KOLTI-381499 format. One record per residue (C-alpha): residue number from 1; x, y, z; residue in one letter. Coordinates in steps of 0.1 Angstrom, whole numbers. Each point is the difference from the previous one (the first is absolute). Example, Ala and Ser with C-alpha at 12.3 -4.5 7.8 and 13.67 -1.06 7.14 Angstrom:
<site 1; <123; -45; 78>; 'A'>
<site 2; <14; 34; -7>; 'S'>
REM end
This chain:
<site 1; <-467; 121; -139>; 'X'>
<site 2; <38; -5; -1>; 'X'>
<site 3; <30; 6; 26>; 'X'>
<site 4; <33; -1; -7>; 'X'>
<site 5; <29; 10; 17>; 'X'>
<site 6; <29; -2; -25>; 'X'>
<site 7; <14; 19; -11>; 'X'>
<site 8; <-26; 30; 10>; 'X'>
<site 9; <-30; -7; 23>; 'X'>
<site 10; <-31; 3; -27>; 'X'>
<site 11; <-36; -11; -2>; 'X'>
<site 12; <-18; -5; -31>; 'X'>
<site 13; <-35; -4; -8>; 'X'>
<site 14; <-28; 7; -24>; 'X'>
<site 15; <-35; 9; 2>; 'X'>
<site 16; <-32; 14; -20>; 'X'>
<site 17; <-4; 39; 0>; 'X'>
<site 18; <-30; 15; -23>; 'X'>
<site 19; <0; -32; -19>; 'X'>
<site 20; <39; 1; -6>; 'X'>
<site 21; <27; -22; 15>; 'X'>
<site 22; <23; 19; 16>; 'X'>
<site 23; <37; -14; 11>; 'X'>
<site 24; <15; 14; 28>; 'X'>
<site 25; <34; -3; 15>; 'X'>
<site 26; <13; 14; 34>; 'X'>
<site 27; <37; -1; 9>; 'X'>
<site 28; <14; 9; 34>; 'X'>
<site 29; <30; 17; 2>; 'X'>
<site 30; <19; 10; 31>; 'X'>
<site 31; <-6; 38; -8>; 'X'>
<site 32; <-31; 0; -22>; 'X'>
<site 33; <-27; -23; -18>; 'X'>
<site 34; <-5; 1; -34>; 'X'>
<site 35; <-35; -10; -15>; 'X'>
<site 36; <-8; -11; -31>; 'X'>
<site 37; <-36; -6; -14>; 'X'>
<site 38; <-9; -4; -37>; 'X'>
<site 39; <-27; -9; -21>; 'X'>
<site 40; <19; -5; -36>; 'X'>
<site 41; <35; -18; 14>; 'X'>
<site 42; <22; 31; -1>; 'X'>
<site 43; <10; 25; 22>; 'X'>
<site 44; <-12; 37; -12>; 'X'>
<site 45; <-4; 30; 22>; 'X'>
<site 46; <26; 2; 29>; 'X'>
<site 47; <-11; 14; 29>; 'X'>
<site 48; <21; 11; 34>; 'X'>
<site 49; <-19; 1; 36>; 'X'>
<site 50; <22; 15; 26>; 'X'>
<site 51; <-8; 5; 36>; 'X'>
<site 52; <-2; 37; 11>; 'X'>
<site 53; <14; 9; 32>; 'X'>
<site 54; <-16; 22; 22>; 'X'>
<site 55; <-16; 1; 38>; 'X'>
<site 56; <-33; -16; -15>; 'X'>
<site 57; <-14; -30; 21>; 'X'>
<site 58; <-13; -17; -34>; 'X'>
<site 59; <33; 0; -29>; 'X'>
<site 60; <-6; 16; -35>; 'X'>
<site 61; <9; -8; -31>; 'X'>
<site 62; <12; 20; -34>; 'X'>
<site 63; <-1; -19; -30>; 'X'>
<site 64; <15; 12; -30>; 'X'>
<site 65; <7; -17; -36>; 'X'>
<site 66; <33; -16; -9>; 'X'>
<site 67; <-8; -7; -37>; 'X'>
<site 68; <-29; -3; -22>; 'X'>
<site 69; <-34; 18; 2>; 'X'>
<site 70; <6; 33; 21>; 'X'>
<site 71; <-38; 14; -6>; 'X'>
<site 72; <-21; -31; 17>; 'X'>
<site 73; <-14; 12; 33>; 'X'>
<site 74; <-20; -33; 2>; 'X'>
<site 75; <39; -19; 6>; 'X'>
<site 76; <12; 24; 26>; 'X'>
<site 77; <-34; -6; 18>; 'X'>
<site 78; <4; -37; -3>; 'X'>
<site 79; <33; 3; 13>; 'X'>
<site 80; <-9; 16; 33>; 'X'>
<site 81; <-29; -26; 5>; 'X'>
<site 82; <30; -26; -8>; 'X'>
<site 83; <24; 17; 25>; 'X'>
<site 84; <-25; 1; 28>; 'X'>
<site 85; <-12; -34; -3>; 'X'>
<site 86; <36; -15; -2>; 'X'>
<site 87; <8; 24; 31>; 'X'>
<site 88; <-29; -16; 22>; 'X'>
<site 89; <11; -38; -4>; 'X'>
REM end
């Protein structure tokens, strides 16, 4: 795992997922976090997760597709799990 602070604080690492090498980069900006995950060295579908305003104790997030495959419910589910995992850290 690598942790750098210039120009944007980020961590870069790889892991094995179902026999596939997965590269992950997490960039922390002042007001948002960018997570890039790829198994083939290029960005594909871009998703955005936004925290919904409300009175709930546990925050909820809306996830939308910015670019790429719009008919992949598994991408939306994965994004929700990922944002929940990042939020809890």
